[in-house]
N, C-alpha and C positions, 0 to 999 in steps of 0.2 A: 291153448296153453301158451303158444308162442306169442300171441298178442298180449296175454297177461304179463309174461316176462318182459316184453318190450315196454309195456305201460309202466311196470315197476321200475325198470331201468331209467326211463325218462323222468319219472317222479323223483327218484333218488338223486339223479344228476341235477334236477331243478332245485331240490332242497339244498344240496351242497352249494350250488351257485348262489342261492339266496342267502345262505348262512355266511359265505365268504364276503358277499357284498355288504351284509349287515355289519361284519367285523370292521370293514373299512369306513362305514358310516358312523361308527361309534367313536367319539372323540376321546382321546386319552385324558385322564384327570391330571391336574398338576402333580399329584403324588406319583402317578404312574410315570409321568415324564421324568421326574427326578430319579426314579428307580430304573430308568432305561440303562441297560448295560452297554458301555462303550468299549470295554476291553476285558478280556479274561486272561489271567496269568496263573496257570496251574489251577489251584482251587480258589484263588482270589479273584476279585473283579473290581472294576472301576465304574461307577455310575455317573450319570449326568449331574446328580446332586453334588457328588464329590468334586467333579470338575468345576462346577459353579462356584464352590467355596474357594478353589484355587484362583478363579478368575476375578474375584472381587476387587483386588487392587487394580487390575487391568481395566475393569469396567469403570471404576472411580476415576481413573486417569483419563479415559475416553470421554466421560461425561464432563469433566472439567474443561477439556479441549473443544468438544463438539456439542455439549448440551445433553439433556436427558434423552432426546431423540437421536442419539448418535448413530443408531443403526440405519437411519434414513440417509446418512452421508456415506457415499460409496467408499471413500478413502478410509473412514472409520470402520465401516463394515468389513472391509478387507483386512484391516489391522486386527480386528476382533477375531475373525476366522483364523488368521495366522497364529494368533496367540492361543486360541483354543486348541489348535492342532499341536502346537509346540508344548503346551502344558500337558496335554494328554500323553504325548510321547514321553515327556519327563516323568509323569506319574507311573507310566508302565515300567520305565527303567528303574525307578525307585522300588517298585514292588518286586522286580526281578532281583535287585541287589539285596533287599531285605530277606527274601526267600533263600538266596544263595548263601547269605551270611550264616543262616542256621545250618544249611547243608554242609558248609565248610567249617563249621564250628568256630566262627570268628566273632560271635557275639560275646562281649565281655561279661563277666559276672556282674550282677545287678549293682553291687556296691561300687565297683570300678566304673561301671557305665554312668552311674549317677554322679560320681566324682568328676568325670570328664564333661558331663552336661553342665554341672555347676560352674566349672572353669570357663566354658564357652559363654555361659550366661553372664558371668562376671565381666568377660571381655566386652560383650555387647553393651552392658550397662555403662562401662567405662567410656565407650564411644559417645555416650550422651551425658558425660560428666557426672555419672552416678546420680543424675537428676531423675527421681522416680516419675515425676509428672511427664517429662519429655520421653522417657522410656515407654511409659504406658501409651502415650500419644502415638509413638512410632509403631507399637504393637497393633494398635487400633487401625492405623493406616494400612498395615500389611495384613489385616484381617486375622490377627492373632489375639489370644488371651494369654495370660501368664502361664496357664496350664497347658494350652495347646502349643505354645512355643517350646515348652520343655519336651513335649512329645516329638515335635519337629526336630529339635536338636539331638534328641536321643537317636532318631532315625539317621540323622546326618553323621553322628559318631560311628554308628554301625556301618553305614555305607562307605565311610572313609577307610574303615578296616578292610573292607572288600577291595577297594581301589589300591590300597597299599599292598595287599597280597597279590593283586593282579599285576602290579608294576615291579614287584620285588626283584625280578631277574633282568630288568632293563639296565644295561651298562653301555655307555658311550665311550668307545676307546679313542686313544689319541690318533690311531690310524684312520678311524672313521672321520674324525674332525679334519685331519690333514687332507683326506680324499675330498671332502665337501669343499674345503677351501680351494684346492687346486682346480676343481671342476666348476667353481663359481666365482672366479677372480673378478668378474665384472661387478659383482655385488660389493666388493671390497676395494674398488678403484674409484678414487675421487677424480672426476674429470676437471678440466680447466674451469675456473670460476673465481669468485671472490666473496669475501664477507661484506654484505651490503647493508646499508641503513638508508632510510628515506624519510622525508617529510612530505606528507600528502595534504594539499590544500585545494580549495575549489576553483580559484582563479589564477590566471597567469600573473596578474599584478601582485597578488599576495606572495606568490613564489619568488618574484623578482625582489620584492621588499625584504624577504627573509634571506635571499642570497646576498643582498647588500650588507645585511647585518653579519652574515658569516664572513664576508670579505673584510669586515672591520674587526674581526677577531672573536665574534660570539661563538660559543660552543654549540656544535651541531646537536648534541644530546639535549641541551637545555631548550633550544628552539623547537626541537621535535616534540618535547613535552608541552611546550607552550602553544604551538600552532597546529600540531598534527591533528588530523581528523579521523584517523583509524586506530585500531587497537594497539598498534605498535608504539604509539606516542608515549605510553606508560613505561616503555623500556628504551626510550631515547631513539625510537625509530628502527631499532635493530631487527634485521630479518634473518640473521645467521648466514652461514655459507651457502651460496646458491651457484649451481653449475650453469654455465652460460647457455647450454643447449636445453635447459629445462623447458617444459611446456606448461608448467604450473603458474607462470607469470606472464603478464601481457607482453607481447612481442616487442612493442615500442619501448616498454620499460627495460627489457633485457638488452635491447640495442643501445639504449642510453647508458646502461651500466657497463656494457662490454667495452665501450670506447674510453672508459676512465682509466687513468693511471693510479698508482698507489697513493692513497690518501686524498685523491682529487674529489671535488664535489661538482656535480653537473649543474648546468643551468636548468630552467624549467623543462621538464619532459612531460608531454601531454599523453594521457591514456584515457580510456573510457571512464576511469575513476576520478579523474581530475588532473592536477599538475603536481609532479614530483620533483623534489631535489634529492639526488642520489649520491651517496658517499660510498666509495669502494676502498677496502683495506684487505690485507692478507691475500693479495691476488696470486693465483696459481695459473701459470700458463701451460704447464705440462701435466699429464695424468700422473697421479700418485697412488700406488698400491699400498693399502694399509697392511702392516705386518701381521702375521698370524697371531703373534702373542697378544696383540691389541684386541683381537676379535674372537679369540679362542673360547672364552666363556660364553659369548653370545651364540656361537655356532653350537656349542654343547647344549645350551638351553633349547635352541631350535630343534636339534636332532632328538633331544629327550622328549620334547613335546610331541614331535611327529611320531616317534615310536610309541608313546603313550596313546595317542589317538588311534594308531593302527591296531594296537593290542586291544584297546577298549572296544573298538568297532567289531573286531573279529570275535571277541569273547561274548559281547552282548548278543550278536546274531546266533552264536552257538547256544547260549542260554535260552534265547527265545524259542528255538527249536526244541530244546530239552524240556521246557516248561509248557510247550504247546500254546504259545501266546496267540491269542486271537484279537484282532483289532476290528472294531465296527465303526470306523471313522465316518462312513456314509450316513450313519444315524445322526450325526451332528446337524446335517442339513434338515433332517426331519424335525428334530427337537428345537431347532432355532426358528422354525416358522411361527 
C-alpha cells in the first residue's frame, strides 16, 4: 500500500511539473499580450493594449529620430522604457481621479460637462487658426480621432474638478511669504556683475577689424547682427546681466568682462568658442538685495506650487491604498520581448 501511495505521489508531482513546464512553453498570442493586465485600480484595470495606444506618439517620435529599428538603439530603448513607465503611472493616476470624482460627487451633469468640453475643443481649434485640416492633422499625430479627443477632454474636465477640490484649502499667507524671503535672501541678492553683450567671430583678425569699426563710431548692436556667429547676433549680442562669479560662462570670457569699465568694449578675448569683443554696461560692484515687493508674487507662486505638489502626492498615495491599486510594472519587460 505504501509503495502504491508513493507511486501515485510521484506521478502527480511529475504531471504537475510537466503541466507547468508546458505552460511556459506555450507562447502568448498577440491578442493575449495586448490583454495583459499592467495595473488594477479598484474594479478597473489597464492593459498592454491601452498603454500601447497611449505610446503611439512616443513611438512615432522615436522612429523619426532613430528609424523603424529604434529599439536596437540603447538610448532609444531606454527612452522608450522610461516613457512606458511614465505613461502607465499617468494612466493609473487618471483612473484614480475618475473613480474619486464619482465618489466625491464632482462629476458635472452631462449638459454642463458637454458645454465645458465644447469650450475646450473650441480653444484647441483656435490654436490651429480654426483650420480644420490642420486640426485633424494634429489629432492624427497625437493618435486621436475627433470622437476620442472629446472623450479625453471629458476626462480632463472631470479630473480638473477633482484637483480644484483637492487644492481648495490652500492659502499662502503674507507671513509665509515673508518667512521664505527672510530665509532665502541669497536667492534674491544680485551679486556684482554687469549687463554684457558680445560679438563672437572665428579669427582674431576678424575681431580686430570689427574693433576698428567700433572705434570709428559704428554701433555695437549693428556689427553684432552683421558679424556675430552665435544665436545672440539677432539681439545685438545681448547676454543680459551676468554675475562675475558665474560658472555658466568660459572663465577667460568672464575675466575679460570683469576688467571692463562702464560702457567699455574689450579687445579680442580668446575662448574655446573663438574670439569675442565684449561690451559691459550697468555695472554693479556691490551686492544688491531685491526688495520683497518685487518678488512677492514669484514667492507666492512658488509656495503655492510646492503646497499643491505636497497635497497631491499625499492624497494620491492615500487613494491608492483606498482603491487597493496594484501595479505590475515587471510585466513590461515580458511583453516588450
